[in-house]
N, C-alpha and C positions, 0 to 999 in steps of 0.2 A: 781406412784410407786417407791418407792426406791430400787435402786440397792443395790445387797448383794455386801458386801466388803470380799476381799480372809481371812479376821481373821474370819471371818462367815460362810466362806464356809469351811474351813479347819474345822473348830469344826462339822461340817454337816454331810461333807465326809471324811473316814478314807484313801481314796486313793487320796488325793487333799494335796498337801503345797503349800502358797500363793498361792492358787490360780489352781495350774499345776496342771493336771493329774500325777498321777504315775502310769505304768500300773503292775508292779508288787508286788501284794496287801502286800509281805514278806519286800519287799526294803524298803515299805510304814511303814511299822511298827518300822521297825529297827531306822530308819531314825526318825520319831515320838517318839521314847522311847530316840534316844540320846538328842532331842532337851527337852524333860521333864527333863532328868536328869541334861543339862544346867541349864535349869529355878534353877532348886531347888539349884544349886550349886552358881549360883550368886545373888541367894536373900538372900542365908546363909553369903556368904561371904560379899558382894555388901549390900546391901539395908539394909536388916536387922540389921547388925551391924552400921550405920551410916555413911559410907564410903565415902568419894567424888571420885565422878569418874571424876570430872576435876581438876584445878587448877583454877586460874586469868587470866588466857591468854586462858582459852576455852581446853586446852591440858590434857591427863590422866595423875597422878601420877605413879610413879614405881610399884605401889603393882598392881595397874588396869591394868595397862601398860599388865604386866607379866600374870596378870590371863588370862587378854583377848585373848594373844598369845596362849596360852596354850588350852584355850576352846571355847572362843567367848564372846559374848555380851547376856545378857540377853534381852527374848523379850521385859519384859516389859520396858526397860531401851534405848532399839535398835535405836530405831528412835530420841530422842532429843541428845544423841551421836555421831548417824552418822550426825547428823545435827553442831553439833558444833564439832566435831573431826576434819570435812572435811572442816573449814572454812569456811561454809555456812553464819551461824551466824555474826560472824566478815565479810563478805562479804556485808550483806545484809544490817549493823548500816554502815560500812563505805558507800553504796551507797545511803543509806539515809539524811547523815551528807553531800557529794558532792551533794546534788542534783541530781544522777543521774538519770534514768528513773529504776524505780520500776517494779516490776511485773506487777502490776493489773495497771498501766500507758501502759507497754507495749501488756496486751492483749486489752484495751482499745483502742488503736490505732489500733491494728489490726483489732477489728470489727469496728471503722469507716472506714477503709481503705475498707474494704466488701462492703458495705454498698453504700459507692464511697461519701463520705462526709470531707475526707482528702485530701486535695493538697498538702501539706506538700515538698513531694518530688520531683524531677523532674524527666523527662519523661524516661531516661536511667536509674535511680537509681530503679525505679518503674519495668523496665523489667526486671534487674536483682532479686529484691526481688520477681519477679512473676515469674522466672525460679526458686529458689527456693523455694520458698512453692509448684511450681506445684512437686518438686522432695519429698519432703514431703509429700505430697499426696499420692504417689506414692508408699510407704514404708509403710504408714500408717496400709493397711492390708495385708502386708507378718510381723507385728510384733505380735507374738505371737498369731497367729489364733486359737491355741489348748485352749484359755482361755477362758473362757465366759464372762470377762468385753471389752477384745478387740474382739470381734466378732463381724458381721455387727449388728448396735443397740445398742451395748455396750457402756455404760457411759467411760469406758478406751478409745476408739478411742479420744472419744472428748476433754478429760482431755488430750490425748498423743498429738492432734494436737495443744492445746494453748501452752503447754510447750515448744515443737518442735520451735514455730513460737517465741514465745518469743524468748529464747533461739538464738536462729539466729540472729533475731534484737540487741541485747543489747550485743553480746561477743564480744570481742576487741582483743582477742586473740589465734582463730580460725577462719576457712574459712566459718565460716556463718552456714552451714550443711555439715555435712560428712555423709556418708551412714553407720550404725552400732552405731550412737549417739540414734538413735530410739530405742535400744535394751537397752540401759544403762537409758533412759526415761520411756521407761515401764517397764523395772524391777523398778526402783525408786518407779513408782506410783503403781506397786504392795506392796510395802512396807512403804508407803505411800498410803495409801488405800483408804481416804476419810472418816477415824473415827474423824476426828478432823477436823477444818475451816478450816487450814493452811497447812494442808498435801500436798495440790498442787504447794502451793508455796514453800515448803522447799524440796520439789523434784525438781522444777526450779535451787535453789541456789544451792542444792547439784550436778544438774548436772552441772551445769559454775564451782564449784570446779574441779571436777573431767576430765572435757573437758581441761582445763584450765591452774591450779594448779598441779595438783596430775599427769596428764598424759600429758603436753606441748610436742607438737611435735605429739602426734599422732593422732590428726586432722588440720593437716596446709599442705597445699600444697605438693606433693611429698611423705610424708607418711617415711622422711628421719627418724626418729628416730623409728618408727617402724620398719622400716627392719632394723636396726642397733641392737634393741634388741632378734629380730626372728636370726640373726645370734649370736648373742651371746648365745639364749637359744637351737639353735642346736649344740654348741660349748661345752657348759655342758653336753649336754644329752650325747656328746661321752665320756666326764669325768667319768658320774654317769654308765654309760653298753657301754664299748664300744663294745662287740660284736653283740648288738641291732644296733647301729651305725652302724657300717659295714658292718650287711648284710643290712640294708636302701641302704646304697651308695653302693651296688653291684648289688641293683635293680636297681639304678638312681633314688633316691627316698629322702628324707630330710624330719623331722617333722620341719621344717620350709616352708615346701610348703601348712602345714595342720594347722597351730595354730595362722595364723594370727587374727582370730576371736576369739581366746583366747586370745589373749592381748590386741586386739582394743574393746572388749566388757567385759574386765573384769571375762568371761568363763562364762558371760551371755547366754543361749542356747547353751552349752556346758557341763553340767554336773545337776544334780537332784537341786531345786531350793534350798532342805536344805543344801546343799552343798554351792552353788553359796553364800548365805547367810554368811556364815562361811567364807570364802574367803575375801568377804567382810568387815568382821568385821575386820580382819588382816590387809587391805588397809588401814580402817579408824583410826584405830588405831598407825597405823606407816604411815598418811597418811603427819607427820613431820618429817620421818626419811625413804626418798628413797622407796617411794609405790612402784614403779617400780621395782625395786628391790623386793619387798615383791612378786608382782605379778608373777616372775620372775621363784623364789622358789615355787610359788603353782604350776605355770604350770609342772616344771621340777619333782615335787613329784607324780602328774598324771600320766608323762613317765615313771616316776623308778619304781611305780607297775604295768604298763603297762608294761615294758621289756621282762619278759619273755613269755610272748604271743606271743611279736614281736620277740623274737627268734623260736620260735617253730612257729612260720609260715610257711607254704608251698610255696605260691609264691606272687606275689605282691597282688594282688587283698586282699587275707588275711592280710598282711601287714597293708595297705592302711584302712582297717574294723577297724584294733587293735587301730592304731589312733584314727579317728575317733570318735571312740566310747567308747575311755578311760575314758572319764566321767564321763559316765554312769554307767560304773562298780562299782562305790564306793559306799557301802553300810556300813560302817565301819567310820564314821566320827571321833572318837577318832583318832585310825589310820593312816587316813590320818595328822591329824592335828601334830601327833609326827612325819610323816616323813617331815612336812616342817619344825618341830622345830628342827629336825636334821640337815634340811641341812642349816641350818642359821650357824650353827659352823662348814661349809665346807666352808673354804678358797679355791675357785677357780685360779689356775693362769691366768693369763692374757694372752688374743689368741693369739697367736704369728701371728706376721705380716711375711707374706710370700715376699723373697726380689723381688724385678722387675726382671725379665728376663733382661739378659746383652744383648745387642743390637751387632752383629759381625760389625763389624768396616766395613763402606764399601770402597774399593778404586778404583779409577779409572780405567778402562780396557783399554792399551795402544795396546794389540793387542789380536787377535784372538786367544781363548786358547779352547780346545773341554772337552767336561765335561770326570773327570776320569774315567779309565775302571780299571778294575781289573790286566788287562798285566802293564798299567801303570802307577798303586801303588804300582807293584814290583818290578820299575826299582831302579836304582842308581840314587842318587841327579844327578848325572853328566850323566846319560843314561835320562831322565827326561827333562833335560835342553838341550840335544843335539834336543830330540824329539820337543820340546815347539817351537825350532829354528826352524828345516824344517818346520815345522806347520804353523808359521809366513811366511813365505819366500814362500810358495805357496797358501797363501790365499791370499783374496784381504785386500789392508790398503786402511783405509780414502782417500786417498791421491790418490787412481785411482779410475776411474768410472768403473763400473762393469755390464754389462747387465745380463738378468736372465740367471739363469743356470738350466739343467734340475735337473729333484728329483734326479738323482742318484747320480748328479754331487756335491749338495745341500749336501746330506745323506755325503758321504765319505768324505766332510770338503776340500776334493781338487779338487780345480775346474780348468779344460783346461787350460791355457794358450795363446792358438790361440781365446779365446772368450774375451778377455781385449781389452782395446781400452788406449794407451799410449800416450799420448799430439800431438808431429807431426805427427803421425803414423795413428790417428785418422781419419783423413781424408783423405787420402790415402785409408783406408781399406772402407771406404764409400763409394768412386767412386768404388772402385773394387766391391762390392756386387753390387751398383746399374748397371754395367757394365754385371754383369752377368745376372742380372735378365731382361735388355733389348736382351741380346742376347737369353735369354730362349722364352719370348716374340713373336721376332722374326722369330724363327726356329717355335716356334705353329702356325701362321698366315699363313706363306709357307706350311704347312702340311694341313691345312684346305683348302686352296683354290683350292690345288690340289687335295683334296677330293671332293670338287665338280665340277671340270675339266673334271673328269674320269665319262664317260656315266655307266650309270649301265643296267646290261644284268638282263632280265627278265627271269627264266627258265619257262618250258612249267609245270606243273604239272601233275604228272604220275597219272593213273587210277587205281584205286583198281582193283583187278583179280574180284572179287565176281562181283564188277558192269559191266566188260564187259564181263560176262557170260548173 
């Protein structure tokens, strides 16, 4: 039985876009109407006029770039232009010229290993691949469970598994597989839904361009680039809506705590499918001109539209929900794209670098100094010097051997002088203490002998008057 494509399902059910269900019928109709307007504009301005959508290098011309930034790409040309503008077409041609492993070869090798017919890799490398593939298999059922093609028994999971395993094998700029790549690959497979024979391979090459070339560092160990962009997004939000940012800070919150998936997955799963498609139109049209900057602007536009609700939130839970549900509240694509275009002209100053805190110079303590007190702070410099000299005179110094002092003496900082041992007098003091201890022991022994020699007189117990009667 043939599997229903996303396009066919959209035509059958008005509550679906790209196969994803939309709960609100009115929102679904508004998004569909926006797509219809875009398709009419695209066909009239680009297709019917015979204008070229790309130059010899596969990049968009100035007119097409400006049109796509303001409106998006028509549905009839989206697959081919995504494949060309992302660099997937050039990457595939380069791989074939260099004799690198193609998608067909990678999938064939994967099937051979599953059948146990391939012994090319050593044992250690096979164990590493096994752990990587186990993680992919764990993430497959978590990818778009609301989509019919990605539910159990659907063709989407089989295609997604092949694309992810092939990308993990052949990618040289990422750490094989990182969680989040499953959402990117699944979304691309919704666009390249199998209407054409090479749709699955196109999704594979576009995925490699996204993870390796457009967003380098997002899928590498440590995620250093991703963390840097999250800091930049939080800073820009503070410039766009200072009141909302300050309110989040007063609650101990920041937008960077909740927007990691926005950047890592390109808003996939964070907004309605028609919104995400338009965002990816902008990303691919600027794939050669800072796509990370475009993604930051798209994310910032969503936060800016949600800023009034963040300012009006009464508690922390409401503020968190405002951020998490920000993408799903957009029902006017044209207004959203206009906000993104406005942010393109805003020049954000560089984030100020906080100066390092100056460390207090450590000085060597040569004498005991008690902690400062209000009375000492009120002293004149001369009185302070006299006070420190007196404390130093009556306090232990490093060249004096001090014994344990009572807690009251330690608290006051003035130990009794008689407890100290000074050089030559130390032995004499030790003998004196021992002599007193021996005298005390002799006296105790004599008293105990005298007590044993004294006879014990037993008195006759008196009888109770009651018993006498």
